[in-house]
C-alpha atoms as one frame of an Amber mdcrd trajectory, in Angstrom:
protein
  47.589 -34.887   8.576  44.936 -34.703  11.902  41.817 -34.737   9.795  39.996
 -35.584  13.198  40.210 -31.675  13.919  38.249 -30.661  11.054  34.773 -30.178
  11.025  31.925 -30.393   8.260  29.580 -27.698   7.526  32.274 -25.208   8.943
  33.323 -22.114   7.786  37.392 -21.435   7.841  38.934 -18.008   7.115  41.549
 -19.029   5.001  43.158 -22.545   3.755  46.493 -21.343   6.326  43.675 -22.128
   9.151  42.969 -25.437   7.449  46.372 -26.126   7.342  47.233 -25.015  11.230
  44.418 -27.454  11.871  45.839 -30.442  10.005  49.514 -30.132  11.506  50.644
 -29.534   8.290  53.072 -26.633   6.918  50.830 -24.456   4.111  52.568 -24.868
   0.584  54.157 -21.755  -1.311  54.962 -21.710  -4.807  51.983 -22.645  -7.636
  53.227 -25.988  -8.217  53.783 -27.236  -4.836  50.158 -25.134  -3.529  48.749
 -27.756  -6.546  50.262 -30.782  -5.118  48.932 -29.724  -1.204  45.625 -29.287
  -2.843  45.684 -32.235  -4.463  46.803 -34.313  -1.456  44.194 -32.967   0.840
  41.241 -33.715  -1.681  42.298 -37.200  -1.062  40.747 -37.007   2.663  38.189
 -34.450   2.257  36.637 -31.720   0.057  36.673 -27.706   0.092  34.314 -25.362
  -1.294  35.069 -21.659  -1.831  32.216 -19.420  -0.063  33.157 -15.659  -0.217
  37.198 -14.182  -0.221  39.517 -16.494   1.066  37.003 -18.292   3.255  36.576
 -22.103   2.295  34.233 -24.693   3.940  34.784 -28.565   4.681  31.914 -30.179
   2.321  32.796 -33.960   2.391  35.292 -35.991   4.372  36.173 -39.443   3.200
  35.627 -42.309   5.425  38.810 -43.688   3.550  41.701 -41.927   1.774  41.145
 -41.593  -1.937  43.416 -43.058  -4.172  45.884 -41.011  -5.641  44.519 -39.439
  -9.459  47.536 -40.488 -11.667  46.375 -37.834 -14.275  44.969 -40.419 -16.983
  42.119 -39.666 -18.516  38.701 -41.642 -16.705  40.254 -42.006 -13.717  38.740
 -40.176 -10.997  40.761 -41.304  -8.193  37.896 -42.292  -5.981  37.612 -45.029
  -3.309  35.041 -47.361  -3.004  35.121 -46.502   0.545  34.691 -42.711  -0.092
  31.578 -41.020   1.414  29.005 -39.892  -1.730  28.774 -36.213   0.198  29.905
 -34.113   3.510  26.989 -35.765   5.483  28.299 -39.153   5.569  27.475 -39.521
   9.229  24.134 -39.773   8.009  23.671 -40.365   4.610  22.364 -44.479   5.386
  19.708 -43.363   8.298  18.045 -40.345   5.892  18.584 -42.168   2.441  16.652
 -45.499   3.964  14.143 -42.508   5.754  13.732 -40.646   2.718  13.021 -43.689
   0.163  10.452 -44.599   3.242   8.457 -41.299   3.355   8.243 -41.133  -0.887
   7.169 -44.664  -0.747   4.281 -43.770   1.485   3.285 -40.436  -0.522   3.470
 -42.440  -3.644   0.837 -44.886  -2.406  -1.587 -41.963  -1.968  -1.235 -40.839
  -5.273  -3.772 -41.579  -7.903  -3.576 -39.686 -11.227   0.020 -39.072 -10.983
   3.678 -40.624  -9.907   5.166 -37.606  -9.562   5.217 -36.393  -5.719   5.556
 -32.772  -4.616   7.119 -32.074  -1.468   9.460 -29.519   0.785  12.454 -29.641
   2.681  10.514 -29.069   6.110   7.892 -31.990   5.074  10.860 -34.249   4.469
  12.601 -32.695   7.751   9.598 -33.716   9.614   8.421 -36.841   8.503  12.626
 -37.896   8.854  12.917 -36.725  12.051  15.550 -34.059  11.643  12.823 -31.759
  13.152   9.764 -32.107  14.967   5.935 -31.579  14.720   6.467 -28.494  15.903
   8.808 -26.789  13.501   7.113 -26.059  10.591   4.245 -24.477  12.346   6.870
 -22.456  14.596   8.899 -21.501  11.415   5.984 -20.169   9.609   4.620 -18.439
  12.673   7.924 -17.085  14.218   5.759 -14.177  16.248   3.531 -16.401  17.722
   6.288 -18.777  18.642   8.540 -16.347  20.276   5.577 -15.176  22.594   4.199
 -18.619  22.981   7.523 -19.860  24.384   8.603 -16.653  26.279   5.003 -17.382
  27.975   4.887 -20.636  28.784   8.705 -22.078  28.620   9.473 -18.898  30.876
  12.287 -18.024  27.847  13.425 -14.565  28.282  15.860 -13.419  25.974  15.911
 -11.051  22.692  15.277 -12.853  19.622  18.371 -13.345  18.385  18.641 -16.683
  19.898  15.740 -17.833  18.360  16.883 -16.509  14.968  20.002 -17.903  15.107
  18.775 -21.919  16.098  16.223 -21.386  13.079  19.293 -20.319  11.073  21.084
 -23.227  12.189  18.288 -25.661  12.139  17.223 -24.245   8.017  20.998 -25.006
   6.909  21.011 -28.300   8.568  17.255 -29.247   6.956  18.598 -28.164   3.370
  22.009 -29.746   3.189  21.181 -33.276   4.800  17.879 -33.219   2.816  19.873
 -32.335  -0.629  22.363 -33.949  -0.318  20.235 -37.782   0.130  18.374 -36.459
  -2.825  21.647 -36.063  -5.090  22.792 -39.376  -3.620  19.690 -41.548  -4.554
  19.450 -39.426  -8.170  22.792 -40.717  -8.631  21.895 -44.170  -7.633  19.438
 -44.105  -9.990  16.372 -44.897  -7.383  14.729 -41.564  -8.062  14.861 -38.254
 -10.409  14.315 -34.479  -8.646  13.818 -31.279  -9.739  13.803 -28.224  -7.966
  10.219 -26.451  -8.275   8.247 -23.468  -6.892   5.046 -23.526  -5.326   2.612
 -20.979  -4.893   0.328 -20.058  -1.932  -3.390 -18.696  -1.390  -6.183 -18.401
   0.581  -4.462 -21.419   2.418  -3.973 -23.758  -0.444  -0.398 -24.245  -1.704
   0.113 -25.796  -5.719   2.436 -25.567  -7.976   2.442 -22.380 -10.611   0.868
 -22.614 -13.680   2.903 -21.772 -16.970   2.525 -18.161 -16.953   2.783 -17.813
 -13.130   6.185 -19.335 -13.271   7.260 -17.689 -16.146   6.275 -14.150 -14.340
   8.527 -15.804 -11.400  11.479 -16.453 -12.731  11.424 -12.997 -14.590  10.765
 -11.269 -11.294  13.810 -13.239  -9.778  16.108 -11.751 -12.711  14.869  -8.064
 -12.701  15.047  -8.245  -8.803  18.630  -9.723  -8.854  19.592  -7.129 -11.072
  18.342  -4.414  -9.276  20.016  -5.193  -6.129  23.258  -6.026  -7.987  23.744
  -9.809  -7.145  24.990 -12.229  -9.771  24.505 -15.331  -8.382  21.725 -16.567
  -6.001  24.117 -18.419  -3.723  24.987 -14.869  -2.622  21.463 -14.591  -1.609
  20.676 -17.844  -0.167  23.820 -17.360   2.359  22.815 -14.384   3.377  19.963
 -14.078   5.835  19.169 -10.437   5.406  19.902 -10.203   1.741  17.475 -13.320
   1.435  14.575 -11.658   3.088  14.895  -8.407   1.305  15.058 -10.245  -1.837
  12.319 -12.558  -1.271   9.904  -9.247  -0.239  10.849  -7.470  -3.666  10.360
 -10.609  -5.527   6.634 -11.346  -4.199   5.709  -7.724  -4.534   6.452  -7.643
  -8.188   4.590 -11.034  -8.648   1.731  -9.980  -6.849   1.606  -6.432  -9.437
   0.414  -9.198 -12.113  -1.074 -11.598  -9.860  -2.607 -10.045  -6.917  -4.157
 -13.484  -5.608  -0.836 -14.857  -4.769  -0.329 -14.584  -1.045   3.493 -16.250
  -1.395   6.157 -18.495  -2.472   8.239 -20.787  -1.582  10.416 -23.704  -3.880
  10.494 -27.817  -3.095  11.019 -30.574  -5.215   8.799 -32.530  -7.840  10.208
 -36.139  -7.452   9.828 -39.553  -9.142  10.427 -42.696  -7.920  12.401 -45.380
 -10.385  11.292 -48.445  -8.112   8.933 -49.401  -5.187  10.394 -50.192  -2.060
   9.250 -52.307   0.528   7.835 -50.577   3.968  10.060 -50.858   6.781   7.913
 -51.814  10.150   6.727 -49.304  12.155   8.747 -50.174  15.358  12.132 -50.063
  12.336  11.077 -47.055  11.148  10.946 -44.956  14.760  14.295 -46.836  15.478
  15.965 -45.168  12.643  14.113 -41.985  13.247  15.190 -41.455  16.614  18.703
 -42.539  15.785  18.894 -39.843  13.326  17.575 -37.122  15.654  19.694 -38.032
  18.284  22.616 -37.367  15.599  21.003 -33.905  14.705  20.325 -32.738  17.806
  23.935 -33.699  19.110  25.105 -31.697  15.917  23.162 -28.625  16.764  24.216
 -27.929  20.065  27.873 -27.334  19.276  26.797 -24.537  16.818  25.738 -21.787
  19.903  28.997 -22.820  21.895  30.751 -22.139  18.842  28.895 -18.997  17.600
  29.100 -17.435  21.104  33.024 -18.281  21.248  33.731 -16.418  17.471  31.544
 -13.538  18.774  33.871 -13.130  21.840  36.360 -12.942  19.537  35.502 -10.694
  17.250  33.148  -8.677  19.323  34.552  -9.298  23.148  35.940  -6.111  23.543
  35.575  -4.253  26.729  34.512  -0.693  27.652  36.026   0.555  31.052  35.567
  -2.934  32.554  31.665  -3.382  31.305  30.070  -4.446  27.969  30.685  -2.081
  25.013  27.354   0.118  25.103  27.648   0.622  21.183  27.424  -3.005  20.150
  24.057  -3.900  18.413  21.505  -6.242  19.977  22.324  -9.615  18.891  26.004
  -9.325  20.380  24.327  -8.648  23.512  22.156 -11.982  23.171  24.939 -13.868
  21.859  27.208 -12.907  24.836  24.615 -13.474  27.416  24.994 -15.802  30.349
  21.091 -17.669  29.147  22.472 -17.766  25.187  23.575 -20.938  25.199  20.865
 -22.607  27.491  18.046 -21.308  25.746  19.708 -21.928  22.323  19.654 -25.830
  23.590  15.481 -25.435  24.569  14.330 -23.856  21.105  16.623 -26.857  19.504
  14.870 -29.202  22.098  11.232 -27.632  21.512  11.721 -27.670  17.558  13.660
 -30.578  16.873  13.525 -33.531  19.240  11.228 -35.505  18.511   9.810 -36.395
  22.011   9.367 -32.565  22.896   5.506 -31.823  23.604   3.911 -30.800  20.473
   2.456 -26.752  20.811   1.839 -26.736  17.271  -1.419 -25.528  18.422  -0.463
 -23.088  21.207   1.601 -21.635  18.711  -1.055 -21.019  16.237  -3.524 -20.196
  18.913  -1.204 -17.623  20.083  -2.943 -14.024  19.910   0.226 -11.921  20.168
   2.249 -11.757  17.139   4.727  -8.777  17.895   8.165  -9.525  18.284  10.471
  -7.143  20.532  13.665  -6.612  18.752  16.588  -5.537  20.664  16.981  -4.771
  24.405  14.031  -2.525  26.539  14.362   0.669  27.529  14.756  -0.599  31.120
  17.332  -2.943  30.074  19.345   0.023  28.187  18.717   2.359  31.696  20.948
  -0.580  33.444  23.833  -0.896  31.286  24.794   2.848  30.433  23.672   3.179
  34.513  26.200   0.042  35.063  28.659   1.628  32.907  28.688   5.034  34.554
  29.799   3.565  37.942  32.413   1.567  36.939  33.341   4.963  34.695  33.351
   6.943  37.853  35.217   3.976  39.976  37.825   3.949  37.217  38.387   7.795
  37.342  38.544   7.811  41.082  35.569  10.637  41.769  34.513   8.692  44.851
  37.934   8.978  46.889
């Protein structure tokens, strides 16, 4: 099997596509399918997403031992990766422990650390100092970049990059926390934070009960059974979060927002590395992250071409949604790379103050009237040429 053809964190249409990439014939029949699945599980781990789609969530450094079916035999080898982000594992685990140790030294009355994915991501070099400010002020960020970096694209390029980075952060950080908890170096639990008057804090008991009740009510109203359905759908997630906040504010009007994070307790103290060592690790992780992210817009554009790349009398289809125009634009990949650099590269200029001070918070969605007129004029000209009216 050619395992190298598989890509971590990529969603495949079905197992037939996996088999094709591996260069093996897809098994048929219940027992044969089960045996093939067991064989695959020695090299990588799949998770179902939606429908028949599957995602590669773990690839092992060495093939696991065959499972002999005896009780207590997990079949896992010493050389297996602890999770699907094995390429980052050693670095992110070391950096996360360093970050938590520094946070612990700041505490006085408690040993419980409160933090978020974005704080961890910035501290460990997954993203830079611009990301948190830009993510919280996307309208201002859009206009700052448009003015100062001359990136004149639709918003979908920016939104795609935010989605790519957010997904990367969530998966890498959670995987690291799971690993370190399993190794009994820390204990963590997901938690909520409430935001009001520029202050964030964990909710009190009454607020927490209201948050949990609101989430259950909104899930029922939206006909959603599992939270993963919301987490994996940006549009659904946005609607869900807005409805939950609205319901919470009916009881607690002072709450301006809610978001999720972690409570973490370190089980032992860790020696802090020197600043030179830390900077080296952070740079190494940052380079790996950027390399991985730069692959995503290329593949996203290719997928869009396959799914939406139909022509209309030799021109782009006028019925495409704006995001299709943006993803198929000649500048799409170039702009994505610029956004990745601004938000992630630790050597990028700090523009967080520029973002905050930007007065324009308006995001222009879709195409301008002038752009639409230009597209339709080109279509009309090509249609006339096709029909031979100019002969």
